N, CA, C and O atoms as a GROMACS GRO file, in nm:
protein
  264
    1MET      N    1   8.768  -5.927  -1.799
    1MET     CA    2   8.871  -6.023  -1.767
    1MET      C    3   8.965  -5.961  -1.664
    1MET      O    4   9.002  -5.844  -1.674
    2ALA      N    5   9.003  -6.038  -1.566
    2ALA     CA    6   9.092  -5.990  -1.461
    2ALA      C    7   9.235  -5.978  -1.514
    2ALA      O    8   9.277  -6.053  -1.602
    3ALA      N    9   9.308  -5.885  -1.458
    3ALA     CA   10   9.448  -5.867  -1.497
    3ALA      C   11   9.531  -5.983  -1.445
    3ALA      O   12   9.509  -6.031  -1.334
    4LYS      N   13   9.626  -6.027  -1.524
    4LYS     CA   14   9.714  -6.135  -1.482
    4LYS      C   15   9.838  -6.077  -1.417
    4LYS      O   16   9.895  -5.979  -1.464
    5ALA      N   17   9.878  -6.139  -1.308
    5ALA     CA   18  10.000  -6.101  -1.240
    5ALA      C   19  10.076  -6.228  -1.206
    5ALA      O   20  10.016  -6.332  -1.179
    6ILE      N   21  10.208  -6.220  -1.207
    6ILE     CA   22  10.292  -6.333  -1.174
    6ILE      C   23  10.377  -6.296  -1.054
    6ILE      O   24  10.438  -6.189  -1.051
    7ASN      N   25  10.381  -6.383  -0.954
    7ASN     CA   26  10.462  -6.363  -0.835
    7ASN      C   27  10.582  -6.456  -0.841
    7ASN      O   28  10.567  -6.577  -0.855
    8TRP      N   29  10.702  -6.398  -0.830
    8TRP     CA   30  10.826  -6.474  -0.835
    8TRP      C   31  10.898  -6.461  -0.702
    8TRP      O   32  10.923  -6.349  -0.658
    9PRO      N   33  10.933  -6.572  -0.637
    9PRO     CA   34  11.014  -6.562  -0.515
    9PRO      C   35  11.157  -6.520  -0.549
    9PRO      O   36  11.210  -6.557  -0.654
   10VAL      N   37  11.219  -6.444  -0.460
   10VAL     CA   38  11.357  -6.401  -0.478
   10VAL      C   39  11.441  -6.468  -0.371
   10VAL      O   40  11.413  -6.454  -0.252
   11VAL      N   41  11.544  -6.542  -0.413
   11VAL     CA   42  11.630  -6.616  -0.322
   11VAL      C   43  11.768  -6.550  -0.319
   11VAL      O   44  11.825  -6.519  -0.424
   12MET      N   45  11.819  -6.528  -0.198
   12MET     CA   46  11.951  -6.469  -0.180
   12MET      C   47  12.054  -6.582  -0.171
   12MET      O   48  12.046  -6.668  -0.083
   13TYR      N   49  12.149  -6.582  -0.263
   13TYR     CA   50  12.253  -6.684  -0.264
   13TYR      C   51  12.383  -6.624  -0.215
   13TYR      O   52  12.404  -6.505  -0.239
   14PRO      N   53  12.472  -6.695  -0.150
   14PRO     CA   54  12.474  -6.839  -0.128
   14PRO      C   55  12.395  -6.885  -0.007
   14PRO      O   56  12.392  -7.004   0.024
   15GLU      N   57  12.330  -6.792   0.063
   15GLU     CA   58  12.258  -6.829   0.184
   15GLU      C   59  12.138  -6.918   0.156
   15GLU      O   60  12.102  -7.001   0.241
   16GLY      N   61  12.076  -6.904   0.042
   16GLY     CA   62  11.960  -6.985   0.006
   16GLY      C   63  11.834  -6.946   0.080
   16GLY      O   64  11.751  -7.032   0.108
   17VAL      N   65  11.819  -6.818   0.113
   17VAL     CA   66  11.706  -6.768   0.190
   17VAL      C   67  11.614  -6.690   0.098
   17VAL      O   68  11.659  -6.607   0.019
   18VAL      N   69  11.483  -6.715   0.109
   18VAL     CA   70  11.386  -6.637   0.033
   18VAL      C   71  11.372  -6.501   0.102
   18VAL      O   72  11.336  -6.495   0.220
   19VAL      N   73  11.398  -6.393   0.030
   19VAL     CA   74  11.397  -6.259   0.090
   19VAL      C   75  11.275  -6.178   0.051
   19VAL      O   76  11.256  -6.067   0.100
   20GLY      N   77  11.192  -6.231  -0.037
   20GLY     CA   78  11.072  -6.159  -0.078
   20GLY      C   79  11.021  -6.214  -0.210
   20GLY      O   80  11.055  -6.325  -0.250
   21LYS      N   81  10.939  -6.132  -0.277
   21LYS     CA   82  10.889  -6.173  -0.407
   21LYS      C   83  10.875  -6.052  -0.496
   21LYS      O   84  10.864  -5.938  -0.450
   22VAL      N   85  10.874  -6.078  -0.625
   22VAL     CA   86  10.854  -5.974  -0.724
   22VAL      C   87  10.724  -6.005  -0.796
   22VAL      O   88  10.706  -6.114  -0.851
   23ARG      N   89  10.633  -5.910  -0.795
   23ARG     CA   90  10.505  -5.925  -0.863
   23ARG      C   91  10.515  -5.852  -0.996
   23ARG      O   92  10.542  -5.732  -1.000
   24THR      N   93  10.493  -5.924  -1.104
   24THR     CA   94  10.503  -5.869  -1.238
   24THR      C   95  10.364  -5.859  -1.298
   24THR      O   96  10.291  -5.958  -1.305
   25ALA      N   97  10.326  -5.739  -1.341
   25ALA     CA   98  10.194  -5.717  -1.399
   25ALA      C   99  10.200  -5.593  -1.488
   25ALA      O  100  10.301  -5.523  -1.493
   26ARG      N  101  10.090  -5.568  -1.556
   26ARG     CA  102  10.080  -5.446  -1.638
   26ARG      C  103  10.004  -5.340  -1.558
   26ARG      O  104   9.909  -5.371  -1.486
   27ASP      N  105  10.048  -5.214  -1.572
   27ASP     CA  106   9.978  -5.104  -1.507
   27ASP      C  107   9.862  -5.058  -1.594
   27ASP      O  108   9.834  -5.120  -1.697
   28ALA      N  109   9.795  -4.952  -1.555
   28ALA     CA  110   9.677  -4.903  -1.628
   28ALA      C  111   9.711  -4.859  -1.770
   28ALA      O  112   9.626  -4.865  -1.859
   29ALA      N  113   9.834  -4.815  -1.792
   29ALA     CA  114   9.876  -4.772  -1.925
   29ALA      C  115   9.921  -4.889  -2.012
   29ALA      O  116   9.950  -4.870  -2.130
   30GLY      N  117   9.927  -5.009  -1.956
   30GLY     CA  118   9.968  -5.126  -2.031
   30GLY      C  119  10.115  -5.156  -2.026
   30GLY      O  120  10.162  -5.247  -2.094
   31LYS      N  121  10.190  -5.081  -1.945
   31LYS     CA  122  10.334  -5.102  -1.932
   31LYS      C  123  10.362  -5.209  -1.827
   31LYS      O  124  10.298  -5.211  -1.722
   32VAL      N  125  10.456  -5.298  -1.855
   32VAL     CA  126  10.491  -5.403  -1.759
   32VAL      C  127  10.571  -5.341  -1.646
   32VAL      O  128  10.668  -5.270  -1.670
   33ARG      N  129  10.529  -5.368  -1.522
   33ARG     CA  130  10.596  -5.315  -1.403
   33ARG      C  131  10.629  -5.431  -1.311
   33ARG      O  132  10.561  -5.533  -1.311
   34HIS      N  133  10.734  -5.414  -1.232
   34HIS     CA  134  10.780  -5.516  -1.138
   34HIS      C  135  10.779  -5.454  -0.999
   34HIS      O  136  10.851  -5.358  -0.972
   35ILE      N  137  10.698  -5.510  -0.911
   35ILE     CA  138  10.683  -5.457  -0.775
   35ILE      C  139  10.754  -5.550  -0.679
   35ILE      O  140  10.722  -5.669  -0.671
   36ALA      N  141  10.851  -5.497  -0.605
   36ALA     CA  142  10.928  -5.576  -0.509
   36ALA      C  143  10.858  -5.569  -0.373
   36ALA      O  144  10.830  -5.461  -0.322
   37LEU      N  145  10.832  -5.686  -0.315
   37LEU     CA  146  10.768  -5.697  -0.184
   37LEU      C  147  10.858  -5.781  -0.093
   37LEU      O  148  10.905  -5.887  -0.134
   38ASP      N  149  10.882  -5.734   0.029
   38ASP     CA  150  10.962  -5.813   0.122
   38ASP      C  151  10.875  -5.924   0.182
   38ASP      O  152  10.759  -5.939   0.146
   39ASN      N  153  10.932  -6.000   0.274
   39ASN     CA  154  10.860  -6.113   0.333
   39ASN      C  155  10.740  -6.070   0.416
   39ASN      O  156  10.647  -6.149   0.436
   40ASP      N  157  10.739  -5.947   0.465
   40ASP     CA  158  10.626  -5.895   0.541
   40ASP      C  159  10.523  -5.828   0.450
   40ASP      O  160  10.432  -5.760   0.499
   41ARG      N  161  10.537  -5.847   0.319
   41ARG     CA  162  10.448  -5.793   0.216
   41ARG      C  163  10.448  -5.640   0.210
   41ARG      O  164  10.350  -5.579   0.168
   42ARG      N  165  10.559  -5.579   0.252
   42ARG     CA  166  10.575  -5.434   0.238
   42ARG      C  167  10.641  -5.405   0.104
   42ARG      O  168  10.735  -5.474   0.064
   43ARG      N  169  10.592  -5.303   0.038
   43ARG     CA  170  10.646  -5.266  -0.093
   43ARG      C  171  10.782  -5.201  -0.077
   43ARG      O  172  10.798  -5.104  -0.003
   44VAL      N  173  10.880  -5.255  -0.147
   44VAL     CA  174  11.015  -5.198  -0.148
   44VAL      C  175  11.026  -5.095  -0.258
   44VAL      O  176  11.096  -4.995  -0.243
   45GLY      N  177  10.959  -5.119  -0.370
   45GLY     CA  178  10.961  -5.025  -0.481
   45GLY      C  179  10.900  -5.084  -0.606
   45GLY      O  180  10.870  -5.204  -0.612
   46THR      N  181  10.882  -4.998  -0.705
   46THR     CA  182  10.831  -5.039  -0.835
   46THR      C  183  10.940  -5.012  -0.937
   46THR      O  184  10.999  -4.904  -0.940
   47PHE      N  185  10.968  -5.112  -1.021
   47PHE     CA  186  11.083  -5.105  -1.109
   47PHE      C  187  11.044  -5.138  -1.253
   47PHE      O  188  10.941  -5.199  -1.278
   48ASP      N  189  11.131  -5.096  -1.347
   48ASP     CA  190  11.108  -5.122  -1.489
   48ASP      C  191  11.152  -5.263  -1.527
   48ASP      O  192  11.094  -5.323  -1.617
   49THR      N  193  11.254  -5.316  -1.460
   49THR     CA  194  11.304  -5.450  -1.494
   49THR      C  195  11.299  -5.541  -1.372
   49THR      O  196  11.304  -5.496  -1.257
   50PHE      N  197  11.289  -5.670  -1.402
   50PHE     CA  198  11.286  -5.769  -1.294
   50PHE      C  199  11.416  -5.769  -1.216
   50PHE      O  200  11.416  -5.780  -1.093
   51SER      N  201  11.528  -5.756  -1.286
   51SER     CA  202  11.658  -5.762  -1.218
   51SER      C  203  11.677  -5.645  -1.122
   51SER      O  204  11.740  -5.662  -1.017
   52GLU      N  205  11.625  -5.527  -1.153
   52GLU     CA  206  11.632  -5.414  -1.060
   52GLU      C  207  11.554  -5.445  -0.932
   52GLU      O  208  11.602  -5.417  -0.822
   53ALA      N  209  11.436  -5.502  -0.947
   53ALA     CA  210  11.354  -5.536  -0.832
   53ALA      C  211  11.422  -5.644  -0.748
   53ALA      O  212  11.422  -5.635  -0.625
   54GLN      N  213  11.478  -5.744  -0.813
   54GLN     CA  214  11.547  -5.851  -0.743
   54GLN      C  215  11.668  -5.797  -0.668
   54GLN      O  216  11.690  -5.832  -0.552
   55ASP      N  217  11.747  -5.712  -0.731
   55ASP     CA  218  11.865  -5.654  -0.667
   55ASP      C  219  11.827  -5.568  -0.547
   55ASP      O  220  11.899  -5.568  -0.447
   56ALA      N  221  11.716  -5.496  -0.555
   56ALA     CA  222  11.671  -5.413  -0.444
   56ALA      C  223  11.634  -5.499  -0.324
   56ALA      O  224  11.666  -5.463  -0.210
   57LEU      N  225  11.567  -5.610  -0.346
   57LEU     CA  226  11.530  -5.700  -0.236
   57LEU      C  227  11.653  -5.763  -0.172
   57LEU      O  228  11.661  -5.772  -0.049
   58ILE      N  229  11.747  -5.805  -0.253
   58ILE     CA  230  11.869  -5.866  -0.199
   58ILE      C  231  11.952  -5.764  -0.122
   58ILE      O  232  12.005  -5.796  -0.016
   59ALA      N  233  11.963  -5.643  -0.173
   59ALA     CA  234  12.038  -5.538  -0.104
   59ALA      C  235  11.972  -5.505   0.031
   59ALA      O  236  12.041  -5.486   0.131
   60LEU      N  237  11.840  -5.499   0.033
   60LEU     CA  238  11.769  -5.472   0.158
   60LEU      C  239  11.792  -5.584   0.259
   60LEU      O  240  11.814  -5.557   0.377
   61ALA      N  241  11.787  -5.708   0.214
   61ALA     CA  242  11.809  -5.822   0.304
   61ALA      C  243  11.950  -5.824   0.358
   61ALA      O  244  11.971  -5.854   0.476
   62ARG      N  245  12.048  -5.793   0.275
   62ARG     CA  246  12.188  -5.791   0.322
   62ARG      C  247  12.210  -5.677   0.421
   62ARG      O  248  12.286  -5.692   0.516
   63GLU      N  249  12.144  -5.563   0.398
   63GLU     CA  250  12.157  -5.451   0.491
   63GLU      C  251  12.096  -5.484   0.626
   63GLU      O  252  12.153  -5.450   0.730
   64VAL      N  253  11.982  -5.549   0.626
   64VAL     CA  254  11.915  -5.585   0.752
   64VAL      C  255  11.992  -5.692   0.827
   64VAL      O  256  11.994  -5.692   0.950
   65SER      N  257  12.057  -5.783   0.754
   65SER     CA  258  12.128  -5.894   0.820
   65SER      C  259  12.260  -5.854   0.882
   65SER      O  260  12.320  -5.934   0.953
   66ARG      N  261  12.306  -5.732   0.859
   66ARG     CA  262  12.434  -5.687   0.918
   66ARG      C  263  12.423  -5.665   1.065
   66ARG      O  264  12.521  -5.628   1.129
   0.00000   0.00000   0.00000
């Protein structure tokens, strides 16, 4: 059976812009991991919680938009 993964878009508010997505899946050890990917599908990082991954994407987008 193939591993299940869920992709969640991350929206930066109040701008309302999609800044990337968080892919949630289990690793080889069975631990749930959250992988943050920007709009160009580059990995920003791997995190233990969804909110950490979301915050990293939003912080990166705000830094780039300056």
